[in-house]
C-alpha positions in Angstrom: -11.1 -22.6 4.2 -13.0 -19.5 5.1 -13.5 -17.1 2.2 -12.3 -13.5 3.0 -11.8 -12.3 -0.6 -14.3 -9.5 0.0 -11.8 -7.9 2.4 -9.0 -7.8 -0.2 -8.2 -4.1 0.2 -8.0 -4.2 3.9 -5.9 -7.3 4.0 -3.6 -6.0 1.3 -3.1 -2.8 3.2 -2.2 -4.7 6.4 0.4 -6.7 4.5 2.0 -3.7 2.8 2.6 -2.3 6.3 4.0 -5.6 7.6 7.7 -5.0 7.5 8.7 -8.5 8.4 6.5 -9.9 5.6 7.9 -7.4 3.1 11.4 -8.4 4.0 10.5 -12.1 3.6 8.8 -11.6 0.2 11.7 -9.5 -1.1 14.2 -12.1 0.0 12.6 -15.2 -1.5 10.0 -13.8 -3.9 12.1 -13.7 -7.1 13.8 -17.1 -6.5 11.4 -19.2 -8.6 11.3 -16.6 -11.4 15.1 -16.5 -11.6 15.4 -20.3 -11.7 12.7 -20.6 -14.3 14.7 -18.2 -16.6 17.7 -20.4 -16.3 16.0 -23.7 -17.5 13.3 -22.7 -20.0 16.0 -22.6 -22.7 16.7 -26.3 -22.3 13.7 -27.1 -24.5 11.8 -25.5 -27.4 9.7 -23.7 -24.8 7.3 -21.7 -27.0 6.6 -24.7 -29.3 6.0 -26.9 -26.2 3.7 -24.3 -24.7 1.6 -24.3 -27.8 1.5 -28.1 -27.8 0.5 -28.2 -24.2 -2.3 -25.7 -24.9 -3.6 -27.8 -27.7 -3.5 -31.0 -25.6 -5.3 -29.4 -22.7 -7.9 -28.0 -25.0 -8.4 -31.4 -26.5 -9.1 -32.8 -23.1 -11.5 -30.0 -22.0 -13.5 -30.0 -25.3 -14.4 -33.6 -24.6 -14.0 -33.8 -20.9 -16.9 -36.1 -20.2 -15.5 -38.7 -22.7 -12.0 -38.7 -21.1 -13.4 -38.8 -17.6 -15.4 -41.9 -18.5 -12.3 -43.4 -20.1 -10.3 -42.7 -17.0 -13.0 -44.3 -14.8 -13.2 -47.4 -17.0 -9.4 -48.0 -16.9 -9.0 -47.1 -13.3 -11.9 -49.5 -12.3 -10.2 -52.4 -14.2 -7.3 -51.9 -11.7 -9.4 -52.0 -8.6 -9.9 -48.3 -8.1 -13.3 -46.8 -7.1 -13.9 -43.5 -8.9 -16.4 -41.2 -7.1 -17.9 -37.9 -8.1 -18.5 -34.8 -6.0 -20.5 -31.9 -7.3 -19.7 -29.7 -4.3 -17.0 -29.3 -1.8 -19.3 -30.5 0.9 -20.1 -33.6 -1.1 -16.4 -34.3 -1.6 -15.8 -34.1 2.2 -18.7 -36.4 2.9 -17.4 -39.0 0.5 -14.0 -39.1 2.1 -15.4 -39.1 5.7 -17.7 -42.1 4.6 -14.6 -43.9 3.3 -12.8 -43.3 6.5 -15.7 -44.6 8.6 -16.0 -47.7 6.3 -12.4 -48.6 6.9 -12.3 -47.6 10.6 -9.7 -44.9 9.9 -8.3 -43.1 13.0 -5.4 -41.2 11.4 -4.9 -40.0 7.8 -1.6 -38.7 6.5 -1.9 -36.2 3.7 0.3 -35.3 0.8 0.0 -31.7 -0.6 -3.5 -31.0 -2.1 -4.9 -27.6 -2.9 -8.3 -29.2 -3.6 -8.5 -30.3 0.0 -7.9 -26.7 1.0 -10.8 -25.8 -1.2 -13.1 -28.3 0.5 -11.8 -27.7 4.0 -11.2 -31.4 4.3 -9.1 -31.3 7.5 -11.9 -29.7 9.5 -14.4 -32.3 8.2 -12.1 -35.2 9.1 -11.5 -33.8 12.6 -15.2 -33.4 13.1 -15.6 -37.1 12.2 -13.0 -38.2 14.7 -10.2 -38.7 12.2 -6.8 -37.0 12.8 -5.4 -35.5 9.6 -1.7 -35.0 9.4 -0.1 -32.8 6.7 3.2 -34.3 5.7 4.5 -31.9 3.1 7.0 -29.8 5.1 5.4 -26.5 4.2 1.9 -27.7 4.7 2.9 -29.3 8.1 4.2 -25.9 9.2 1.0 -24.3 8.0 -1.1 -26.9 10.0 0.8 -26.6 13.3 0.6 -22.8 13.2 -3.1 -22.7 12.4 -2.3 -20.8 9.2 -3.2 -21.2 5.5 -0.9 -21.6 2.5 0.0 -18.3 0.8 1.4 -19.9 -2.4 0.2 -23.1 -4.2 3.8 -24.5 -4.6 5.6 -22.9 -1.6 2.9 -22.8 1.1 5.1 -20.9 3.6 6.8 -18.4 1.3 5.5 -15.7 3.7 7.2 -17.2 6.8 10.8 -16.5 7.8 13.1 -19.2 9.0 13.3 -17.4 12.4 9.5 -17.8 12.8 9.8 -21.5 12.0 12.5 -21.9 14.6 10.3 -20.4 17.3 7.3 -22.4 16.1 9.1 -25.7 16.4 10.3 -24.9 19.9 6.7 -24.0 20.9 5.0 -27.0 19.3 7.7 -29.7 19.6 9.1 -28.7 22.9 12.6 -29.2 21.6 15.8 -27.0 21.8 15.9 -24.2 19.3 17.6 -25.1 16.0 18.9 -22.4 13.7 20.1 -24.6 10.8 17.6 -25.4 8.0 18.7 -29.0 7.6 18.3 -29.6 11.3 14.8 -28.1 11.3 13.9 -30.4 8.4 15.3 -33.4 10.3 13.3 -32.5 13.3 10.1 -32.4 11.2 11.0 -35.7 9.6 11.5 -37.3 13.0 8.0 -36.1 14.1 6.3 -37.3 10.9 8.0 -40.7 10.3 5.9 -42.5 13.0 2.7 -41.0 11.5 3.4 -42.7 8.1 3.9 -46.0 9.8 0.7 -45.9 11.9 -1.7 -44.1 9.6 -4.8 -46.0 8.3 -5.4 -43.8 5.3 -3.3 -41.7 2.9 -4.8 -38.7 1.1 -3.2 -37.1 -1.9 -4.1 -34.7 -4.7 -3.5 -35.4 -8.3 -1.6 -33.2 -10.7 -2.9 -35.2 -13.6 -5.2 -38.1 -14.4 -4.3 -40.3 -17.3 -7.4 -41.6 -19.1 -5.6 -44.4 -21.2 -4.1 -46.1 -18.1 -6.4 -45.0 -15.2 -3.4 -43.5 -13.4 -3.2 -40.7 -10.9 0.0 -38.7 -11.3 1.5 -36.7 -8.5 4.6 -34.4 -8.9 6.5 -33.5 -5.7 9.9 -32.6 -4.4 9.5 -34.5 -1.1 9.2 -38.2 -0.5 6.1 -37.8 1.6 3.9 -38.1 -1.4 5.0 -41.7 -2.0 4.8 -42.5 1.7 1.2 -41.3 1.8 0.1 -43.2 -1.2 1.9 -46.6 -0.8 2.2 -47.3 3.0 -1.4 -46.9 4.4 -3.9 -49.6 3.5 -6.3 -47.0 2.0 -5.4 -44.3 -0.5 -7.8 -41.5 -1.5 -6.8 -39.2 -4.3 -8.9 -36.1 -4.6 -8.6 -33.7 -7.5 -10.5 -31.5 -9.9 -12.4 -32.9 -12.9 -10.4 -30.8 -15.2 -7.1 -32.6 -14.5 -7.7 -35.5 -16.9 -5.3 -36.0 -19.8 -6.1 -38.4 -22.6 -2.7 -40.1 -23.0 0.7 -40.7 -21.5 2.2 -38.6 -24.3 0.1 -35.7 -23.1 1.5 -36.2 -19.7 5.1 -36.2 -21.0 4.4 -32.8 -22.6 3.1 -31.3 -19.4 6.1 -32.6 -17.5 8.5 -30.7 -19.8 6.7 -27.5 -18.6 5.4 -28.0 -15.1 8.7 -28.3 -13.0 10.4 -25.6 -15.2 7.6 -23.2 -14.7 6.9 -24.0 -11.0 10.3 -24.3 -9.3 12.8 -23.8 -12.1 13.8 -27.5 -12.2 14.3 -29.6 -15.3 12.4 -32.3 -13.5 10.9 -32.7 -10.1 12.5 -35.0 -7.5 9.5 -37.4 -7.5 7.1 -38.1 -10.3 4.7 -40.9 -9.2 2.2 -42.7 -11.4 -0.3 -44.5 -9.2 -2.1 -47.2 -11.1 -4.5 -49.3 -9.1 -4.4 -51.2 -5.8 -1.6 -53.5 -4.7 -1.5 -56.6 -6.8 -0.7 -60.1 -5.6 3.0 -60.5 -4.9 3.7 -56.7 -4.8 5.4 -55.3 -1.7 3.8 -51.9 -1.4 0.7 -50.0 -2.5 -2.8 -49.6 -0.9 -5.3 -52.4 -0.5 -8.1 -50.0 -1.3 -7.8 -47.0 -3.6 -10.4 -44.3 -4.3 -10.4 -41.3 -6.6 -12.7 -38.4 -5.8 -13.3 -36.2 -8.7 -14.4 -32.7 -7.5 -16.5 -30.3 -9.6 -17.1 -27.4 -7.2 -17.8 -24.9 -10.0 -15.5 -26.2 -12.6 -18.1 -27.6 -15.0 -19.9 -24.3 -15.2 -16.8 -22.8 -16.9 -17.0 -25.3 -19.8 -18.2 -23.8 -23.0 -17.8 -20.2 -21.7 -15.3 -17.5 -22.2 -13.6 -18.7 -19.0 -13.0 -22.3 -20.1 -9.4 -21.4 -20.9 -8.8 -21.1 -17.2 -9.4 -24.8 -16.8 -6.1 -25.4 -18.7 -4.3 -24.3 -15.6 -1.7 -26.9 -14.3 -1.2 -25.2 -11.0 2.5 -24.3 -11.5 2.4 -20.9 -9.8 4.4 -19.2 -12.5 1.8 -16.4 -12.8 2.2 -15.4 -9.1 6.0 -15.8 -9.2 6.1 -13.1 -11.8 3.2 -10.9 -10.6 4.3 -7.5 -9.2 1.1 -7.3 -7.1 1.5 -10.7 -5.5 5.2 -9.9 -4.8 4.1 -6.9 -2.6 1.1 -8.3 -0.8 1.6 -12.1 -0.6 -1.0 -14.8 -1.0 -3.1 -14.3 2.1 -4.4 -10.9 0.8 -6.5 -12.8 -1.8 -8.6 -14.4 0.9 -9.0 -17.9 -0.5 -7.1 -20.9 -1.7 -5.7 -19.5 -5.0 -3.7 -16.3 -4.9 -2.1 -14.2 -7.6 -3.4 -13.8 -11.2 -4.8 -17.3 -11.3 -6.8 -16.7 -8.1 -8.0 -13.4 -9.5 -9.8 -15.4 -12.2 -10.6 -18.7 -10.4 -11.9 -17.3 -7.1 -14.7 -15.1 -8.6 -15.7 -18.0 -10.9 -15.8 -20.6 -8.1 -17.3 -18.6 -5.2 -19.2 -15.9 -7.1 -18.0 -12.6 -8.5 -19.9 -10.7 -5.9 -17.8 -12.3 -3.2 -14.5 -11.3 -4.7 -15.1 -7.8 -6.1 -11.6 -6.6 -5.9 -9.6 -9.6 -7.2 -10.1 -8.8 -10.9 -8.8 -5.3 -10.1 -5.7 -6.7 -8.3 -3.4 -6.5 -11.3 -1.3 -4.0 -13.2 -2.3 -5.6 -16.5 1.4 -5.8 -17.3 0.8 -9.1 -19.0 3.7 -10.9 -17.4 1.5 -13.7 -16.1 0.2 -14.5 -19.6 3.8 -14.5 -21.0 5.0 -17.1 -18.5 2.0 -19.3 -18.3 3.0 -22.7 -19.6 -0.4 -23.4 -21.1 -0.9 -19.9 -22.5 -3.9 -18.8 -20.5 -4.7 -15.2 -21.3 -5.0 -14.1 -17.7 -5.2 -10.3 -18.3 -7.9 -10.8 -20.8 -9.9 -13.0 -18.4 -9.5 -10.4 -15.6 -10.7 -7.7 -18.0 -13.8 -9.8 -18.8 -14.5 -10.1 -15.1 -14.2 -6.4 -14.8 -16.7 -6.0 -17.6 -19.1 -8.4 -15.8 -18.8 -6.3 -12.7 -19.7 -3.2 -14.6 -22.6 -4.8 -16.4 -23.9 -6.2 -13.0 -23.6 -2.8 -11.3 -21.2 -4.2 -8.8 -18.6 -1.4 -9.0 -18.9 1.9 -7.0 -21.2 4.4 -8.6 -18.4 7.0 -9.0 -16.4 4.5 -11.0 -19.3 3.6 -13.2 -20.1 7.2 -13.8 -16.4 8.0 -14.6 -16.3 5.3 -17.2 -19.6 6.5 -18.8 -18.2 10.0 -19.0 -15.0 8.8 -20.5 -16.9 6.6 -23.0 -19.1 9.6 -24.0 -16.0 11.8 -24.5 -14.0 9.1 -26.4 -16.8 8.9 -29.0 -16.4 12.6 -29.8 -12.8 12.9 -31.0 -12.6 16.7 -31.3 -14.0 17.2 -27.8 -11.7 14.5 -26.4 -8.6 16.1 -28.0 -9.5 19.5 -26.6 -10.1 18.0 -23.1 -6.8 16.1 -23.1 -4.9 19.3 -24.2 -6.4 21.1 -21.2 -5.8 18.2 -18.8 -2.1 17.7 -19.6 -1.4 21.4 -19.2 -3.1 21.5 -15.9 -1.4 18.4 -14.6 2.0 19.8 -15.5 1.4 22.7 -13.1 0.6 20.2 -10.3 4.1 18.6 -10.5 6.6 19.5 -7.8 10.3 20.5 -8.5 11.1 16.9 -9.2 8.3 16.7 -11.8 6.1 14.4 -9.6 2.5 14.8 -8.6 2.1 14.1 -4.9 -1.8 14.3 -4.8 -3.9 13.7 -7.9 -7.5 15.0 -7.8 -9.9 12.2 -8.4 -7.0 9.8 -8.2 -6.0 9.9 -4.5 -6.3 6.1 -4.3 -3.3 5.9 -6.6 -1.2 8.8 -5.2 -1.8 7.8 -1.6 0.9 5.2 -2.1 3.1 6.6 -4.9 3.9 9.8 -6.8 2.8 10.2 -10.4 5.2 11.6 -13.0 3.7 14.9 -14.2 3.1 15.0 -18.0 5.2 17.2 -20.3 2.4 19.7 -20.9 1.6 18.4 -24.3 -0.5 15.5 -25.6 1.1 12.6 -27.4 -0.5 13.8 -30.7 1.1 17.2 -30.3 4.6 15.8 -29.5 4.3 13.2 -32.4 3.3 15.9 -34.9 6.2 18.2 -33.8 8.7 15.3 -34.1 7.3 14.3 -37.4 7.5 17.8 -38.7 
């Protein structure tokens, strides 16, 4: 997937002006958040979050040990575990597997890592036809689009647009019923499952003690991709390893509730080894490709906490910025608050300058994160890195230096704030709103700012106390 994160401001501005997108985001954007609020009370949520945090930390603190344990147990069950340091290496491994088994078509279950690597393009270049079988990902593929949400890839697309797309691509009469549209896609995809040589999936979790790959879905396509073709390849990040099945059970109390507001997903599949003698389904050959692609460099750093992420999407479901600009504005695979931390760390902070700034710092993302990742703190650290590296505009750097100088001189700072609030009060209109703020036009270009009361907080507090 082409990286366009450096164009965040321009892309966000375009999407703010897209009335159709705004209507779609407004219509569906709060659905997951509202459903989550209804089901988190079914369990001791805060205690479970803390347990999940501790279990993920235990895995990450000894990641090499648990990866080796996973490989050992997976290998005992006929699985070949391969390692890819880069996205290019991951693609090369899967293309080589496809060639070895004379694969002509590969059906794919949902995988964000394959979006990271651009696997579909690599397969096509090697003469292998990749077919996305998750309904949302299928729509993304046939429209030459990219997912805008890690759980709901087409949250930015209206049903009317899908209706028109199916007419264009399938050459069928227009359907206006969602169930009939789904049936139409199923009729197109079913022969693909039956004729595909290889199935490709992601992996929500890897269980070290059993050598299992776990996938969590709401559509049956995941099981079709992993059990019907003679070759199954699971590709996922190295950080997805969990030591035990008990750890997995803890995560499953949190993942569906945080992601889609469900007590449990429709399908939870534990894929352990190749088809054994006498079994009716399962692959003859199974490979697990563990992808690094920047993950290992976060280990032992202040950003290691980000590796706890279980890809539920709760942070973006509750983010006021994402709710207005959608996922494509972020310019890469991972949008929302998680993307504002992951993208700069994976592709380089110089290639995603605006993403750490793409937040109100309201803290809602940290409040809802099921594994308690302090996302606002991590974005703040990225902002500090940008300042230290001289990557922010010189006016911004100078402004912070002046503020820091004044803040270290309390008497002068108090005097300046007294003057400033009195001046700003005069700038307010009859409604008490500032339409244009000097030195802050980037803010007031899009919203009015409430004019201050004309007194500082200290003055008002002293008067109230008196």
